[in-house]
Every structure is written in C-alpha cells, then in structure tokens.
C-alpha positions in Angstrom: 138.8 37.9 66.4 135.0 37.1 66.1 133.7 34.5 68.5 132.4 32.4 65.6 135.7 32.0 63.8 137.2 28.5 64.1 141.0 28.3 63.9 142.2 25.5 61.7 145.3 24.1 63.4 147.6 22.0 61.3 149.6 19.0 62.6 151.6 16.1 61.4 149.8 12.8 61.7 152.1 11.0 64.2 150.8 10.2 67.7 153.3 12.7 69.2 152.5 15.5 66.8 148.8 15.0 67.4 149.3 15.0 71.2 151.3 18.2 71.1 148.8 19.9 68.9 146.0 18.7 71.2 147.8 20.4 74.1 148.0 23.7 72.2 144.3 23.5 71.1 143.2 22.8 74.7 145.1 25.9 75.8 143.8 28.2 73.1 140.5 29.3 74.6 139.1 29.6 71.1 137.2 27.3 68.7 139.6 25.1 66.8 139.6 22.3 64.2 142.7 20.1 63.9 143.8 19.4 60.3 146.3 16.6 59.5 149.1 17.4 57.0 151.4 14.8 55.6 155.0 16.0 55.4 158.0 14.7 53.5 159.6 13.5 56.7 156.5 11.3 57.3 156.6 9.8 53.8 160.2 8.7 53.8 161.8 5.9 55.9 165.3 7.1 55.0 167.6 8.8 57.6 166.9 12.5 58.1 170.4 13.3 56.9 169.6 11.6 53.6 166.3 13.4 53.0 167.4 16.9 53.9 167.5 17.0 57.6 166.3 20.4 58.7 162.8 21.3 57.7 161.6 17.9 56.4 158.7 17.9 58.9 158.0 21.6 58.5 157.7 22.7 54.9 154.3 21.1 54.2 152.8 22.7 57.3 154.2 26.1 56.3 152.9 25.7 52.7 149.4 24.9 54.1 149.6 28.1 56.2 150.6 30.3 53.3 147.9 28.7 51.0 145.2 29.5 53.6 144.4 25.8 54.2 145.2 26.2 57.9 145.5 29.2 60.3 148.0 27.8 62.8 150.8 25.2 62.6 152.3 23.4 65.7 155.9 22.2 65.4 158.4 20.6 67.6 160.6 23.7 67.8 163.8 21.7 67.3 162.6 20.7 63.8 162.5 24.2 62.5 165.2 25.6 60.2 166.9 28.5 61.9 166.3 30.9 59.0 163.0 32.8 59.1 160.3 31.8 56.6 158.7 34.6 54.6 155.0 35.1 55.4 154.9 33.1 58.6 155.9 33.9 62.2 156.3 32.1 65.5 153.4 33.7 67.5 153.9 31.6 70.7 156.4 29.4 72.5 154.4 27.6 75.2 156.0 26.4 78.5 158.6 23.8 77.7 158.5 20.2 78.7 161.6 18.5 80.2 164.3 19.1 77.6 166.6 16.2 78.5 167.3 13.0 76.6 166.1 9.7 78.0 167.3 6.1 77.8 164.9 3.1 77.5 166.9 0.0 78.0 166.2 -3.7 78.4 166.1 -5.1 82.0 165.8 -1.6 83.5 169.5 -0.9 82.8 171.0 2.6 83.0 173.5 3.9 80.5 176.5 3.0 82.7 175.1 -0.5 83.2 174.9 -1.4 79.5 177.7 -3.8 78.6 180.4 -2.9 76.0 179.0 -3.8 72.6 175.4 -3.1 73.6 173.3 -2.0 70.6 171.8 1.5 71.2 169.5 3.0 68.7 169.1 6.7 67.8 168.3 8.7 64.7 170.2 11.7 65.9 173.8 12.4 64.9 174.1 14.6 68.0 173.1 11.8 70.3 175.2 9.3 68.5 178.3 11.6 68.7 177.8 12.3 72.4 177.2 8.7 73.3 180.4 7.7 71.4 182.3 10.4 73.2 181.4 8.8 76.6 183.8 5.9 75.7 181.5 3.2 76.9 182.1 0.9 73.9 178.5 1.0 72.8 177.4 0.0 69.3 175.4 3.0 68.1 172.7 2.0 65.5 170.8 4.3 63.2 167.1 4.4 63.9 163.9 6.0 62.3 160.3 5.6 63.0 157.7 6.8 65.5 158.0 6.3 69.3 156.2 2.9 69.2 158.5 1.6 66.5 161.6 2.7 68.4 160.5 1.3 71.7 159.5 -1.9 70.0 163.1 -2.5 69.0 164.0 -2.8 72.6 161.0 -5.0 73.7 161.7 -7.3 70.7 165.3 -7.7 71.6 166.6 -6.2 68.4 168.3 -3.4 70.3 169.5 -3.2 73.9 168.4 0.4 74.3 167.2 3.5 72.5 167.6 7.2 73.3 164.8 9.6 72.7 163.6 13.0 73.9 162.1 12.7 77.4 159.6 15.4 76.5 157.9 13.2 73.8 157.7 10.2 76.1 156.2 12.3 78.8 153.6 13.9 76.5 152.6 10.4 75.3 152.2 9.1 78.8 155.2 6.8 78.4 157.7 8.4 80.8 157.4 5.3 83.0 159.2 3.2 80.5 162.4 5.4 80.8 165.2 3.6 82.6 167.4 6.7 82.9 167.0 10.4 82.2 170.3 11.5 80.9 172.2 14.2 82.7 173.0 17.1 80.4 176.6 16.9 81.7 176.8 13.6 79.8 174.4 14.3 76.8 173.5 17.8 76.1 170.0 18.1 74.4 169.3 19.5 71.0 168.6 23.2 70.8 164.9 23.8 71.6 164.3 20.2 72.6 161.1 19.9 74.5 159.7 23.2 73.2 156.9 23.8 70.8 156.7 26.5 68.2 153.2 27.8 67.3 153.2 29.5 63.9 150.7 31.6 61.9 150.7 33.9 58.9 152.6 37.1 59.8 149.8 39.3 58.6 147.0 37.5 60.6 146.6 39.9 63.4 143.6 38.3 65.0 145.3 34.9 65.2 148.5 36.5 66.5 146.5 38.1 69.3 144.9 34.8 70.3 148.2 32.9 70.2 150.0 35.5 72.3 148.3 34.1 75.5 150.2 30.8 75.0 153.6 32.3 75.1 155.9 31.6 78.0 158.6 34.3 78.2 161.2 32.2 80.1 160.9 29.4 77.6 161.0 31.8 74.7 164.2 33.4 76.0 165.9 30.1 76.6 165.1 28.8 73.2 166.1 32.0 71.6 169.6 31.7 73.0 169.8 28.0 72.0 168.6 28.7 68.4 170.9 31.7 68.0 173.8 29.5 68.8 172.7 26.9 66.2 172.2 29.6 63.6 175.6 31.2 64.3 177.2 27.9 63.9 175.4 27.6 60.5 174.4 24.1 61.7 171.1 22.3 61.0 168.9 20.3 63.4 170.8 17.1 62.3 174.2 18.5 63.2 176.0 17.2 66.4 175.2 20.4 68.3 173.9 20.4 71.8 172.5 23.4 73.7 170.5 24.0 76.8 169.6 27.4 78.4 168.0 28.2 81.7 166.6 31.5 83.0 168.2 32.2 86.3 168.4 35.1 88.8 171.2 37.5 88.1 172.6 40.3 90.2 170.1 42.8 89.0 168.1 41.2 86.1 167.0 37.8 85.0 169.7 36.1 83.0 170.1 33.3 80.5 172.7 30.7 81.4 173.5 28.8 78.2 175.6 25.7 77.7 176.6 24.6 74.2 178.6 21.7 72.7 179.8 20.4 69.4 181.0 16.8 69.2 182.8 15.0 66.4 180.5 12.4 64.8 182.9 9.6 65.8 183.0 10.9 69.4 186.8 11.4 69.2 186.7 15.0 70.4 184.3 17.7 71.6 184.2 21.3 72.7 181.8 22.4 75.4 181.4 26.0 76.8 178.9 28.2 78.5 177.8 31.8 78.5 175.5 34.1 80.5 173.7 37.3 79.7 170.4 39.2 80.2 167.2 37.6 78.9 166.7 40.7 76.8 169.9 39.7 75.0 169.2 36.0 74.7 170.0 36.0 70.9 173.3 37.7 71.6 174.2 35.2 74.3 173.8 32.4 71.8 175.8 34.1 69.1 178.7 35.0 71.5 178.8 31.4 72.7 178.8 30.1 69.1 181.8 32.4 68.4 183.6 30.9 71.4 182.9 27.4 70.3 184.2 28.1 66.8 187.3 29.7 68.2 187.9 26.4 70.0 187.6 24.4 66.8 183.9 23.5 66.7 183.8 24.0 62.9 186.2 21.1 62.5 183.8 18.7 64.2 180.5 19.4 62.4 181.8 17.7 59.2 179.2 16.9 56.6 176.3 17.7 59.0 177.1 21.4 58.8 
C-alpha cells in the first residue's frame, strides 16, 4: 500500500460503534478517515427480532464496502450473520475485550440481591431466557436504545436493573457503573461477544495486508469455535444461544475449550455442554458441540428465534 493512501473506515454512528472504530483506527498504523454509515438497526426503534435480527447493523456497512464508499468496516462481531458475504472478508479479529455480561442495578445490588418482581431490562432473547432460567422471579422487560438510554432507565427508576455486554461498558469508560459482572456459569455470553470483526473487500490485497497486523490468533480461534456452533445450530444472533471459548494449554498443542448453551425463551429448560479440540480445528469443535446440543434437544428450545 502506498504511504499516501488514506483508508476510509466505516462505522455506525452510535457512541459505542464510534469508540470501537476509533480503537481500530488507532491501532492501524496507517492514515485513516472515519466515515459514518446509518444502518437499518439505527433507524428503527423496534425490537431486533421484529426488524430482522441478524444483520440489521451490518448490511449498510457491507453495501458501502462493495460500492467503494469505504475501504474498511468495523463491526461488533456478534452482530454479523454466520453466512459469509460475497465480496467481503474478515481481515482481522483484534484482541477481545471481556466477553461477559454485566448487571447495572439500583442501589448497587447484585443479581441475587434483586427482589422477586424486580424489573430487569434487556434487548437480548438469550439474556432474557437465561435470566428466567435462574428462577429468581424477575420481571424481564424488553429494551432497545443506546447505552445511555438503557442505563438511564435505571437511574430514572423505570427499571431496577439492566443487563448489557461488559465489553461495551468498558470501552465507553463506564465499567465503574457495573454492580455485578455475571459469571458465565449463570449467564453464558453471546457467541463472539466482546470481539470486533474488521472487514474489507476480498480483492483488496493492500488493505488485507495492513489489517493483518491487527489480528489476534487466540481471539480468532475462540470466536471461530463460537460462531461455528451458532452456524451449525442454524441460529441467528437473536436466538437464545450462549457460547464462550477459551484457548488453553493442551497435552501437546494449544486447545479451544468451548462451552455452549441453548435455553428455552421462557426459561423452563436448557441444555449446556462443552467440548475441547485443537485451535487448528476450532470450527470443528464448534460444529461437534452443536451436534451434541441438538442431540440433547436444543432444537426444541430455539422456537421462533431459530
């Protein structure tokens, strides 16, 4: 790539998206210009499941890439559809932020300290299902809006608590407002939560070469396993599927340890299993675990979110 070329990096307009894109641009080591793209998910105030779920924050950025309006797109990886998109590729997966979910509750309360009937907001069917499955008697309330809007529901007293991705709060410098980081044993995160996907046109070799320096191999392996599980379940990002992988020392090679779960939307039942395999077979680990989950009845729990 010539030193004079400036990469046009596309981003959604939300504070979190701009912050995430800023992190990528800062790490690029190349001239860059940030371009704001409005997506269908930003235009609508309806629940994600009503406006299409998977991909509503992604298609406009990909269209801008293919049209040559931008050279790079930065996504929250968990927003991406699992199917590959023609003409674009994920050129880098930077080091992941903390993937866990976080509770922000009134009066500094933890999840277990919230009284029965407490109103807890979330826009995620996965979080709602897993919270209901805990049997705490919480009133789970649907929620849309940016981070400020969601946290404002707690400070105004409209809700007793909200559950959000810890990574987003940390990136926005608001991790101090968290009253409990939820243990994955209680609430398993969404596949690829906390990770970013940096895309470019598949034929743009110069940009691919620049972006390669941003890739973190352990994060890429972990996310590959989680996303393979999601794809094999034929579930979208709004389905009640949790997955979290870690790269660990095996007997002879680095391994991916993957946990996966599917929970009925009403919280009445769930199946949760794990699998391990070489990082070089991260995709296979995810697909094998998905098969095990399906054999245990996971397909009966995804309902209309499948």
